SEDREN-406159 format. One record per residue (C-alpha): x, y, z. Coordinates in nm, 2 decimals. Example, Ala and Ser with C-alpha at 12.3 -4.5 7.8 and 13.67 -1.06 7.14 Angstrom:
<x 1.23&y -0.45&z 0.78>
<x 1.37&y -0.11&z 0.71>
***
This chain:
<x -2.81&y 2.04&z 1.95>
<x -2.47&y 1.88&z 1.90>
<x -2.26&y 1.93&z 1.58>
<x -2.32&y 1.57&z 1.47>
<x -2.70&y 1.61&z 1.51>
<x -2.69&y 1.93&z 1.30>
<x -2.50&y 1.74&z 1.03>
<x -2.75&y 1.46&z 1.05>
<x -3.05&y 1.69&z 1.02>
<x -2.90&y 1.86&z 0.72>
<x -2.87&y 1.52&z 0.54>
<x -3.20&y 1.39&z 0.66>
<x -3.39&y 1.70&z 0.54>
<x -3.21&y 1.72&z 0.20>
<x -3.49&y 1.68&z -0.06>
<x -3.27&y 1.52&z -0.33>
<x -3.07&y 1.28&z -0.10>
<x -2.98&y 0.96&z -0.28>
<x -3.26&y 0.71&z -0.21>
<x -3.04&y 0.43&z -0.07>
<x -2.87&y 0.67&z 0.17>
<x -3.21&y 0.81&z 0.27>
<x -3.33&y 0.46&z 0.35>
<x -3.02&y 0.39&z 0.56>
<x -3.08&y 0.71&z 0.76>
<x -3.44&y 0.60&z 0.82>
<x -3.31&y 0.27&z 0.96>
<x -3.07&y 0.45&z 1.19>
<x -3.30&y 0.72&z 1.32>
<x -3.33&y 0.56&z 1.67>
<x -2.97&y 0.46&z 1.70>
<x -2.79&y 0.77&z 1.83>
<x -2.46&y 0.59&z 1.87>
<x -2.44&y 0.48&z 1.51>
<x -2.56&y 0.82&z 1.39>
<x -2.30&y 1.00&z 1.59>
<x -2.02&y 0.78&z 1.45>
<x -2.15&y 0.85&z 1.10>
<x -2.17&y 1.23&z 1.14>
<x -1.93&y 1.34&z 1.43>
<x -1.66&y 1.44&z 1.18>
<x -1.58&y 1.45&z 0.81>
<x -1.41&y 1.15&z 0.66>
<x -1.04&y 1.23&z 0.70>
<x -0.83&y 1.29&z 0.38>
<x -0.53&y 1.09&z 0.50>
<x -0.27&y 0.88&z 0.33>
<x -0.31&y 0.98&z -0.03>
<x -0.69&y 1.03&z -0.01>
<x -1.01&y 0.90&z 0.16>
<x -1.08&y 0.56&z 0.30>
<x -1.37&y 0.46&z 0.51>
<x -1.68&y 0.25&z 0.57>
<x -1.95&y 0.27&z 0.30>
<x -2.27&y 0.44&z 0.41>
<x -2.46&y 0.76&z 0.48>
<x -2.29&y 1.03&z 0.67>
<x -2.00&y 1.28&z 0.66>
<x -1.77&y 1.02&z 0.81>
<x -1.86&y 0.75&z 0.55>
<x -1.77&y 0.68&z 0.19>
<x -2.06&y 0.78&z -0.03>
<x -2.13&y 0.98&z -0.35>
<x -2.14&y 1.31&z -0.15>
<x -1.81&y 1.26&z 0.03>
<x -1.66&y 1.16&z -0.30>
<x -1.80&y 1.47&z -0.48>
<x -1.67&y 1.70&z -0.21>
<x -1.32&y 1.54&z -0.23>
<x -1.32&y 1.56&z -0.61>
<x -1.43&y 1.93&z -0.60>
<x -1.13&y 2.00&z -0.38>
<x -0.90&y 1.81&z -0.61>
<x -1.03&y 2.00&z -0.92>
<x -0.97&y 2.33&z -0.75>
<x -0.62&y 2.23&z -0.65>
<x -0.54&y 2.11&z -1.01>
<x -0.67&y 2.43&z -1.16>
<x -0.46&y 2.64&z -0.93>
<x -0.13&y 2.44&z -0.94>
<x -0.10&y 2.26&z -1.27>
<x -0.09&y 2.36&z -1.64>
<x -0.32&y 2.25&z -1.93>
<x -0.55&y 2.08&z -1.68>
<x -0.86&y 2.07&z -1.89>
<x -0.68&y 1.92&z -2.19>
<x -0.46&y 1.68&z -2.01>
<x -0.74&y 1.55&z -1.78>
<x -0.74&y 1.29&z -1.51>
<x -0.73&y 0.91&z -1.55>
<x -0.95&y 0.70&z -1.31>
<x -0.94&y 0.33&z -1.23>
<x -1.13&y 0.11&z -0.98>
<x -1.13&y -0.22&z -0.81>
<x -1.41&y -0.48&z -0.75>
<x -1.55&y -0.33&z -0.43>
<x -1.90&y -0.22&z -0.37>
<x -1.96&y 0.12&z -0.54>
<x -1.62&y 0.13&z -0.70>
<x -1.73&y 0.18&z -1.06>
<x -2.01&y 0.42&z -0.94>
<x -1.75&y 0.63&z -0.75>
<x -1.53&y 0.63&z -1.05>
<x -1.81&y 0.78&z -1.26>
<x -1.90&y 1.03&z -0.99>
<x -1.54&y 1.14&z -0.99>
<x -1.56&y 1.21&z -1.37>
<x -1.90&y 1.39&z -1.33>
<x -1.76&y 1.64&z -1.08>
<x -1.43&y 1.69&z -1.28>
<x -1.65&y 1.75&z -1.59>
<x -1.83&y 2.03&z -1.41>
<x -1.49&y 2.20&z -1.38>
<x -1.42&y 2.14&z -1.75>
<x -1.17&y 1.87&z -1.68>
<x -1.17&y 1.56&z -1.90>
<x -1.17&y 1.21&z -1.75>
<x -1.02&y 0.89&z -1.88>
<x -1.21&y 0.60&z -1.71>
<x -1.10&y 0.24&z -1.74>
<x -1.37&y 0.02&z -1.89>
<x -1.32&y -0.26&z -1.64>
<x -1.13&y -0.33&z -1.32>
<x -0.76&y -0.24&z -1.31>
<x -0.47&y -0.28&z -1.06>
<x -0.35&y 0.02&z -0.88>
<x 0.00&y 0.00&z -1.04>
<x -0.16&y 0.02&z -1.39>
<x -0.34&y 0.34&z -1.28>
<x 0.00&y 0.47&z -1.17>
<x 0.15&y 0.38&z -1.50>
<x -0.14&y 0.52&z -1.70>
<x -0.09&y 0.87&z -1.55>
<x 0.25&y 0.88&z -1.71>
<x 0.16&y 0.70&z -2.02>
<x -0.14&y 0.92&z -2.10>
<x 0.03&y 1.23&z -1.97>
<x -0.26&y 1.32&z -1.75>
<x -0.24&y 1.59&z -1.48>
<x -0.34&y 1.34&z -1.21>
<x -0.49&y 0.99&z -1.14>
<x -0.76&y 0.86&z -0.91>
<x -0.79&y 0.50&z -0.79>
<x -1.11&y 0.39&z -0.63>
<x -1.00&y 0.12&z -0.38>
<x -0.97&y 0.03&z -0.02>
<x -0.68&y -0.21&z -0.09>
<x -0.71&y -0.51&z 0.15>
<x -0.96&y -0.36&z 0.39>
<x -1.28&y -0.55&z 0.48>
<x -1.57&y -0.56&z 0.23>
<x -1.76&y -0.27&z 0.40>
<x -1.48&y -0.02&z 0.31>
<x -1.39&y 0.17&z 0.00>
<x -1.15&y 0.45&z -0.08>
<x -1.04&y 0.73&z -0.31>
<x -0.67&y 0.75&z -0.37>
<x -0.51&y 1.04&z -0.56>
<x -0.19&y 1.03&z -0.78>
<x 0.01&y 1.33&z -0.90>
<x 0.12&y 1.39&z -1.25>
<x 0.43&y 1.18&z -1.19>
<x 0.22&y 0.87&z -1.12>
<x 0.31&y 0.86&z -0.75>
<x 0.08&y 0.90&z -0.45>
<x 0.04&y 1.26&z -0.36>
<x 0.29&y 1.40&z -0.12>
<x 0.20&y 1.55&z 0.22>
<x 0.24&y 1.90&z 0.08>
<x 0.01&y 1.82&z -0.21>
<x -0.23&y 1.65&z 0.02>
<x -0.24&y 1.96&z 0.25>
<x -0.32&y 2.18&z -0.04>
<x -0.60&y 1.95&z -0.16>
<x -0.74&y 1.93&z 0.19>
<x -0.75&y 2.31&z 0.21>
<x -0.94&y 2.32&z -0.13>
<x -1.18&y 2.05&z -0.01>
<x -1.26&y 2.25&z 0.30>
<x -1.37&y 2.55&z 0.08>
<x -1.67&y 2.34&z 0.00>
<x -1.91&y 2.39&z 0.29>
<x -2.20&y 2.17&z 0.17>
<x -2.11&y 1.83&z 0.02>
<x -2.47&y 1.78&z -0.08>
<x -2.47&y 2.05&z -0.34>
<x -2.14&y 2.00&z -0.52>
<x -2.20&y 2.07&z -0.89>
<x -2.17&y 1.78&z -1.14>
<x -2.26&y 1.69&z -1.50>
<x -2.43&y 1.36&z -1.60>
<x -2.22&y 1.11&z -1.78>
<x -2.42&y 1.12&z -2.10>
<x -2.37&y 1.49&z -2.13>
<x -2.00&y 1.46&z -2.05>
<x -1.95&y 1.21&z -2.34>
<x -2.13&y 1.46&z -2.57>
<x -1.89&y 1.73&z -2.47>
<x -1.58&y 1.50&z -2.51>
<x -1.51&y 1.52&z -2.14>
<x -1.55&y 1.14&z -2.07>
<x -1.35&y 0.87&z -2.24>
<x -1.34&y 0.50&z -2.17>
<x -0.99&y 0.34&z -2.16>
<x -0.94&y 0.00&z -2.30>
<x -0.65&y -0.24&z -2.36>
<x -0.39&y 0.01&z -2.50>
<x -0.26&y 0.10&z -2.16>
<x -0.24&y -0.27&z -2.05>
<x -0.04&y -0.36&z -2.36>
<x 0.20&y -0.08&z -2.30>
<x 0.24&y -0.18&z -1.94>
<x 0.31&y -0.54&z -2.03>
<x 0.58&y -0.42&z -2.28>
<x 0.76&y -0.24&z -1.99>
<x 0.70&y -0.54&z -1.76>
<x 0.89&y -0.77&z -1.99>
<x 1.19&y -0.54&z -1.98>
<x 1.25&y -0.58&z -1.61>
<x 1.34&y -0.95&z -1.64>
<x 1.70&y -1.05&z -1.56>
<x 1.68&y -1.34&z -1.80>
<x 1.88&y -1.31&z -2.13>
<x 1.68&y -1.34&z -2.45>
<x 1.76&y -1.71&z -2.50>
<x 1.65&y -1.81&z -2.15>
<x 1.34&y -1.59&z -2.18>
<x 1.23&y -1.80&z -2.47>
<x 1.27&y -2.13&z -2.29>
<x 0.97&y -2.30&z -2.13>
<x 1.02&y -2.28&z -1.75>
<x 0.98&y -2.60&z -1.54>
<x 0.84&y -2.41&z -1.24>
<x 0.50&y -2.51&z -1.09>
<x 0.32&y -2.19&z -0.98>
<x -0.01&y -2.15&z -0.81>
<x -0.16&y -1.80&z -0.83>
<x -0.46&y -1.64&z -0.64>
<x -0.57&y -1.28&z -0.71>
<x -0.79&y -1.30&z -0.40>
<x -1.10&y -1.19&z -0.60>
<x -0.92&y -0.88&z -0.72>
<x -0.78&y -0.71&z -1.02>
<x -0.45&y -0.89&z -1.09>
<x -0.57&y -1.20&z -1.27>
<x -0.52&y -1.11&z -1.64>
<x -0.20&y -0.90&z -1.61>
<x -0.01&y -1.15&z -1.39>
<x -0.09&y -1.44&z -1.62>
<x 0.00&y -1.24&z -1.92>
<x 0.32&y -1.12&z -1.76>
<x 0.42&y -1.48&z -1.67>
<x 0.33&y -1.60&z -2.02>
<x 0.57&y -1.34&z -2.17>
<x 0.86&y -1.52&z -1.99>
<x 0.73&y -1.86&z -2.08>
<x 0.61&y -1.97&z -1.74>
<x 0.36&y -2.22&z -1.87>
<x 0.29&y -2.43&z -1.55>
<x 0.06&y -2.18&z -1.38>
<x -0.25&y -2.29&z -1.19>
<x -0.50&y -2.03&z -1.08>
<x -0.72&y -2.07&z -0.78>
<x -1.04&y -2.07&z -0.98>
<x -1.28&y -1.98&z -0.70>
<x -1.06&y -1.67&z -0.61>
<x -1.01&y -1.56&z -0.97>
<x -1.36&y -1.42&z -0.98>
<x -1.40&y -1.05&z -0.87>
<x -1.61&y -1.05&z -0.56>
<x -1.67&y -0.74&z -0.34>
<x -1.75&y -0.98&z -0.04>
<x -1.41&y -1.16&z -0.08>
<x -1.62&y -1.46&z 0.02>
<x -1.35&y -1.73&z 0.03>
<x -1.12&y -1.55&z 0.28>
<x -1.15&y -1.39&z 0.62>
<x -0.94&y -1.10&z 0.48>
<x -0.83&y -1.04&z 0.12>
<x -0.48&y -0.95&z 0.25>
<x -0.18&y -1.17&z 0.15>
<x -0.02&y -1.05&z 0.48>
<x -0.28&y -1.28&z 0.65>
<x -0.16&y -1.64&z 0.60>
<x -0.52&y -1.77&z 0.61>
<x -0.56&y -1.60&z 0.26>
<x -0.33&y -1.87&z 0.12>
<x -0.54&y -2.17&z 0.25>
<x -0.69&y -2.25&z -0.10>
<x -0.37&y -2.18&z -0.28>
<x -0.19&y -2.42&z -0.04>
<x -0.45&y -2.69&z -0.11>
<x -0.40&y -2.65&z -0.48>
<x -0.02&y -2.63&z -0.44>
<x -0.02&y -2.97&z -0.28>
<x -0.21&y -3.12&z -0.57>
<x 0.02&y -2.98&z -0.84>
<x 0.35&y -2.99&z -0.63>
<x 0.40&y -2.62&z -0.68>
<x 0.74&y -2.46&z -0.60>
<x 0.58&y -2.12&z -0.54>
<x 0.24&y -1.98&z -0.44>
<x 0.17&y -1.62&z -0.52>
<x -0.12&y -1.41&z -0.40>
<x -0.21&y -1.04&z -0.47>
<x -0.45&y -0.82&z -0.28>
<x -0.77&y -0.68&z -0.44>
<x -0.61&y -0.38&z -0.61>
<x -0.28&y -0.57&z -0.68>
<x -0.03&y -0.34&z -0.51>
<x 0.07&y -0.60&z -0.25>
<x 0.21&y -0.95&z -0.31>
<x 0.24&y -1.25&z -0.07>
<x 0.45&y -1.55&z -0.16>
<x 0.46&y -1.90&z 0.00>
<x 0.71&y -2.18&z -0.06>
<x 0.81&y -2.51&z 0.09>
<x 1.00&y -2.48&z 0.42>
<x 1.24&y -2.74&z 0.57>
<x 0.95&y -2.96&z 0.68>
<x 0.82&y -2.98&z 0.32>
<x 0.51&y -2.77&z 0.41>
<x 0.41&y -2.44&z 0.26>
<x 0.50&y -2.14&z 0.46>
<x 0.44&y -1.77&z 0.38>
<x 0.74&y -1.55&z 0.36>
<x 0.72&y -1.22&z 0.55>
<x 0.72&y -0.90&z 0.35>
<x 1.07&y -0.83&z 0.49>
<x 1.20&y -1.17&z 0.38>
<x 1.06&y -1.16&z 0.03>
<x 1.19&y -0.80&z -0.02>
<x 1.54&y -0.90&z 0.09>
<x 1.53&y -1.20&z -0.15>
<x 1.41&y -1.00&z -0.44>
<x 1.67&y -0.73&z -0.37>
<x 1.95&y -0.98&z -0.36>
<x 1.84&y -1.16&z -0.68>
<x 1.80&y -0.83&z -0.87>
<x 2.14&y -0.69&z -0.76>
<x 2.32&y -1.02&z -0.81>
<x 2.20&y -1.02&z -1.18>
<x 2.29&y -0.66&z -1.24>
<x 2.62&y -0.54&z -1.39>
<x 2.83&y -0.40&z -1.10>
<x 2.93&y -0.10&z -1.31>
<x 2.56&y 0.00&z -1.35>
<x 2.52&y 0.01&z -0.97>
<x 2.77&y 0.29&z -0.91>
<x 2.50&y 0.55&z -0.85>
<x 2.23&y 0.31&z -0.75>
<x 1.98&y 0.36&z -0.46>
<x 1.77&y 0.11&z -0.28>
<x 1.48&y 0.27&z -0.08>
<x 1.30&y 0.12&z 0.22>
<x 1.08&y 0.25&z 0.50>
<x 1.19&y 0.31&z 0.86>
<x 0.99&y 0.00&z 0.98>
<x 1.14&y -0.23&z 0.71>
<x 1.41&y -0.49&z 0.79>
<x 1.77&y -0.39&z 0.82>
<x 1.86&y -0.71&z 0.63>
<x 1.78&y -0.51&z 0.31>
<x 2.05&y -0.26&z 0.40>
<x 2.30&y -0.54&z 0.46>
<x 2.22&y -0.69&z 0.12>
<x 2.25&y -0.36&z -0.06>
<x 2.59&y -0.29&z 0.11>
<x 2.73&y -0.62&z -0.03>
<x 2.67&y -0.48&z -0.38>
<x 2.79&y -0.13&z -0.29>
<x 2.44&y 0.01&z -0.32>
<x 2.33&y 0.29&z -0.09>
<x 2.01&y 0.25&z 0.12>
<x 1.77&y 0.54&z 0.16>
<x 1.52&y 0.54&z 0.45>
<x 1.18&y 0.70&z 0.42>
<x 0.87&y 0.73&z 0.64>
<x 0.61&y 0.45&z 0.62>
<x 0.41&y 0.47&z 0.30>
<x 0.50&y 0.42&z -0.06>
<x 0.43&y 0.78&z -0.14>
<x 0.76&y 0.87&z 0.01>
<x 0.94&y 0.61&z -0.20>
<x 0.77&y 0.75&z -0.51>
<x 0.87&y 1.10&z -0.41>
<x 1.24&y 0.99&z -0.39>
<x 1.22&y 0.83&z -0.73>
<x 1.09&y 1.16&z -0.87>
<x 1.39&y 1.34&z -0.72>
<x 1.62&y 1.09&z -0.89>
<x 1.48&y 1.18&z -1.23>
<x 1.65&y 1.52&z -1.17>
<x 1.96&y 1.41&z -0.98>
<x 2.06&y 1.12&z -1.20>
<x 2.07&y 0.87&z -0.92>
<x 1.95&y 0.52&z -1.02>
<x 1.65&y 0.36&z -0.85>
<x 1.70&y -0.02&z -0.83>
<x 1.44&y -0.14&z -0.58>
<x 1.20&y -0.01&z -0.32>
<x 1.00&y -0.20&z -0.06>
<x 0.82&y -0.19&z 0.27>
<x 0.75&y -0.47&z 0.52>
<x 0.37&y -0.47&z 0.44>
<x 0.42&y -0.67&z 0.12>
<x 0.48&y -0.37&z -0.11>
<x 0.75&y -0.38&z -0.37>
<x 0.86&y -0.18&z -0.68>
<x 1.13&y -0.31&z -0.92>
<x 1.11&y -0.06&z -1.21>
<x 1.00&y 0.30&z -1.19>
<x 0.77&y 0.28&z -1.49>
<x 0.51&y 0.26&z -1.22>
<x 0.55&y 0.49&z -0.92>
<x 0.36&y 0.29&z -0.65>
<x 0.41&y -0.05&z -0.51>
<x 0.34&y -0.31&z -0.79>
<x 0.23&y -0.66&z -0.72>
<x 0.23&y -0.75&z -1.09>
<x 0.60&y -0.66&z -1.12>
<x 0.68&y -0.84&z -0.80>
<x 0.48&y -1.15&z -0.89>
<x 0.66&y -1.20&z -1.22>
<x 1.00&y -1.13&z -1.06>
<x 0.93&y -1.36&z -0.77>
<x 0.86&y -1.65&z -1.00>
<x 1.17&y -1.57&z -1.20>
<x 1.37&y -1.57&z -0.88>
<x 1.22&y -1.90&z -0.77>
<x 1.31&y -2.06&z -1.10>
<x 1.67&y -1.94&z -1.06>
<x 1.70&y -2.09&z -0.71>
<x 1.53&y -2.41&z -0.82>
<x 1.80&y -2.46&z -1.08>
<x 2.05&y -2.42&z -0.79>
<x 1.87&y -2.70&z -0.61>
<x 1.72&y -2.47&z -0.35>
<x 1.38&y -2.35&z -0.24>
<x 1.31&y -1.98&z -0.15>
<x 1.35&y -2.07&z 0.22>
<x 1.69&y -2.23&z 0.14>
<x 1.78&y -1.90&z -0.04>
<x 1.68&y -1.71&z 0.27>
<x 1.91&y -1.92&z 0.48>
<x 2.19&y -1.82&z 0.25>
<x 2.12&y -1.45&z 0.32>
<x 2.10&y -1.52&z 0.70>
<x 2.43&y -1.70&z 0.70>
<x 2.59&y -1.42&z 0.50>
<x 2.44&y -1.12&z 0.69>
<x 2.31&y -1.24&z 1.02>
<x 1.97&y -1.37&z 1.15>
<x 1.74&y -1.07&z 1.11>
<x 1.38&y -1.12&z 1.24>
<x 1.09&y -0.88&z 1.26>
<x 0.75&y -0.87&z 1.41>
<x 0.44&y -0.66&z 1.43>
<x 0.16&y -0.61&z 1.68>
<x -0.15&y -0.42&z 1.56>
<x -0.41&y -0.30&z 1.81>
<x -0.74&y -0.22&z 1.65>
<x -0.94&y 0.06&z 1.82>
<x -1.24&y 0.16&z 1.62>
<x -1.46&y 0.47&z 1.63>
<x -1.43&y 0.80&z 1.81>
<x -1.32&y 0.63&z 2.14>
<x -1.06&y 0.42&z 1.95>
<x -0.91&y 0.74&z 1.80>
<x -0.88&y 0.89&z 2.14>
<x -0.72&y 0.58&z 2.29>
<x -0.46&y 0.57&z 2.00>
<x -0.38&y 0.94&z 2.08>
<x -0.35&y 0.86&z 2.45>
<x -0.10&y 0.58&z 2.38>
<x 0.13&y 0.80&z 2.18>
<x 0.10&y 1.08&z 2.43>
<x 0.17&y 0.84&z 2.72>
<x 0.48&y 0.69&z 2.57>
<x 0.62&y 1.04&z 2.48>
<x 0.55&y 1.17&z 2.83>
<x 0.73&y 0.87&z 2.99>
<x 1.06&y 0.81&z 2.80>
<x 1.19&y 0.45&z 2.79>
<x 1.55&y 0.40&z 2.88>
<x 1.56&y 0.03&z 2.83>
<x 1.33&y -0.22&z 2.67>
<x 1.34&y -0.59&z 2.75>
<x 1.70&y -0.56&z 2.87>
<x 1.82&y -0.37&z 2.56>
<x 1.95&y -0.02&z 2.63>
<x 1.79&y 0.26&z 2.43>
<x 2.07&y 0.41&z 2.22>
<x 1.86&y 0.65&z 2.01>
<x 1.51&y 0.79&z 2.02>
<x 1.36&y 0.92&z 1.69>
<x 1.05&y 1.13&z 1.73>
<x 0.92&y 1.21&z 1.39>
<x 0.66&y 1.45&z 1.52>
<x 0.91&y 1.68&z 1.67>
<x 1.18&y 1.59&z 1.40>
<x 1.43&y 1.52&z 1.68>
<x 1.67&y 1.23&z 1.72>
<x 1.81&y 1.20&z 2.08>
<x 2.13&y 1.00&z 2.11>
<x 2.21&y 0.85&z 2.45>
<x 2.37&y 0.86&z 2.69>
<x 2.47&y 1.23&z 2.64>
<x 2.12&y 1.33&z 2.51>
<x 2.27&y 1.48&z 2.20>
<x 1.99&y 1.60&z 1.98>
<x 1.99&y 1.59&z 1.60>
<x 1.74&y 1.71&z 1.35>
<x 1.55&y 1.45&z 1.14>
<x 1.51&y 1.57&z 0.79>
<x 1.21&y 1.35&z 0.70>
<x 0.86&y 1.50&z 0.70>
<x 0.68&y 1.53&z 1.04>
<x 0.46&y 1.23&z 1.13>
<x 0.32&y 1.08&z 1.45>
<x 0.59&y 0.81&z 1.49>
<x 0.83&y 0.71&z 1.76>
<x 1.13&y 0.48&z 1.69>
<x 1.37&y 0.34&z 1.95>
<x 1.71&y 0.21&z 1.83>
<x 1.83&y -0.04&z 2.08>
<x 2.16&y -0.21&z 2.17>
<x 2.27&y -0.51&z 1.96>
<x 2.10&y -0.39&z 1.64>
<x 1.74&y -0.43&z 1.78>
<x 1.47&y -0.17&z 1.74>
<x 1.10&y -0.09&z 1.79>
<x 0.87&y 0.16&z 1.62>
<x 0.53&y 0.28&z 1.73>
<x 0.29&y 0.45&z 1.48>
<x -0.08&y 0.49&z 1.43>
<x -0.19&y 0.35&z 1.09>
<x -0.27&y 0.61&z 0.82>
<x -0.54&y 0.39&z 0.66>
<x -0.70&y 0.18&z 0.94>
<x -0.82&y 0.23&z 1.30>
<x -0.50&y 0.07&z 1.44>
<x -0.19&y 0.15&z 1.63>
<x 0.10&y -0.06&z 1.52>
<x 0.42&y -0.16&z 1.71>
<x 0.70&y -0.29&z 1.49>
<x 1.00&y -0.49&z 1.62>
<x 1.33&y -0.59&z 1.47>
<x 1.63&y -0.79&z 1.59>
<x 1.96&y -0.94&z 1.46>
<x 2.06&y -1.25&z 1.64>
<x 2.34&y -1.51&z 1.61>
<x 2.09&y -1.79&z 1.51>
<x 1.73&y -1.83&z 1.43>
<x 1.65&y -1.94&z 1.79>
<x 1.84&y -1.64&z 1.93>
<x 1.65&y -1.40&z 1.71>
<x 1.32&y -1.56&z 1.81>
<x 1.40&y -1.53&z 2.18>
<x 1.50&y -1.16&z 2.14>
<x 1.19&y -1.08&z 1.95>
<x 0.96&y -1.24&z 2.21>
<x 1.12&y -1.04&z 2.49>
<x 1.06&y -0.72&z 2.30>
<x 0.70&y -0.81&z 2.22>
<x 0.62&y -0.90&z 2.58>
<x 0.75&y -0.58&z 2.72>
<x 0.59&y -0.36&z 2.46>
<x 0.25&y -0.53&z 2.52>
<x 0.27&y -0.41&z 2.88>
<x 0.35&y -0.06&z 2.76>
<x 0.06&y -0.05&z 2.52>
<x -0.18&y -0.20&z 2.77>
<x -0.07&y 0.06&z 3.03>
<x -0.20&y 0.35&z 2.81>
<x -0.48&y 0.19&z 2.60>
***
């Protein structure tokens, strides 16, 4: 009998198996392919936690995989942190299927270890969970979310005592503790009612929200007089059925943005995300209803947040008068320029802007104009949060952090990407440019004319299941085994292999050590400031190829980008 069959039999014969999961297994009993996919491995504890499809099985999100993960987390906290029981863990959740149930399950297992839980009474954004860890001085935080994944997904995301996503070292220790639990079906837990009697379970209300909003108001670059004025900016906002609705509206109201229209149908939390193909502001289709409403009210800016409110998309009128969605790279560069232009130069002497290795180089050019140093990290906001934590000790000043996938952080009172902060600041920025007679796309042209025409692209190849994972590995192995010397006519000047921590500089093959953590990523730096980067996703069954160019004009950049994409498509298809 194969390993997956043994795991299946263990679940199927478990007398106390949850009734809904038992029913699901009964429906799958003749479908070996589906059963193998559900049981052939344990759900991977990856980028900050678990994320997977809901359902029965060791490779699925359910109360048993949650309990096993929480048991490992509890053991890790007990061994590595102080005053764990008294400080406790704060837990938040988004509108997905089983989110609140998983939040309570988390508390039930923590309680069995004597650890108190603070559980939000309703849906909350991820950045509020990050803030709450620091505000409540808890030893850790847990966010139940699958961000912008499809409705069949959910996730379990862990935050350290600094409010940042756990680092790779912390994750490895938690994984080791999780693996000590051999049977996920028998993890000890205490019922909620008993936890409340023992003062091990507390509901969290509006206090944290109010404290968050106080800090949010302080990030504004408006003076007190301008803050009090009613703003003549027409805004359309969609939370895409997620958690951001109340806090974004309250944040805008604090700065007297009074002309805000919400997409009513998308303001309602909905685990099916029924009005969009994908609840992801990176997908332009998600803005369809916001665009319709924007036309009606002649909005200058459309803002959209993903379900757990850690990503923000923005649309504005382009040169044709139609609404277009800014890329994450473009919005990040605009926000950075606005923030630095409104900051006192003397306060930027020790300032740091942080971006990931797949984020536009336009940000670096903008930062240099204001004498601000740029720091590169691996992909994932956990690395940006880790840098901010280091700055607490070194005295360096964090001024902005962002990644191309629509994640931004303006102030470090939260330690993860924060769409609420970004939404309010984007509207403030749009108001500023409106007063200069410009749209956000006009403002982007100002940056291009000043720094060069930077353009980026991304191709994602989705490869699901066990075979998909094997194909993704084969692509990375194939590219490593067959080094590229030129791509689309651009010479390869440097190859950065983050798995081996080596940077090879051509043409003399000089090898330098990369000091960032090891990760399965390849980046090629090409002639004429072009680059590509290849990496498997840490949260989805995808391999991603990123591209960046700097041209002499918009047309020149577009042509360069298409050349890179066409050649890399051939490379990916060769090994897929």
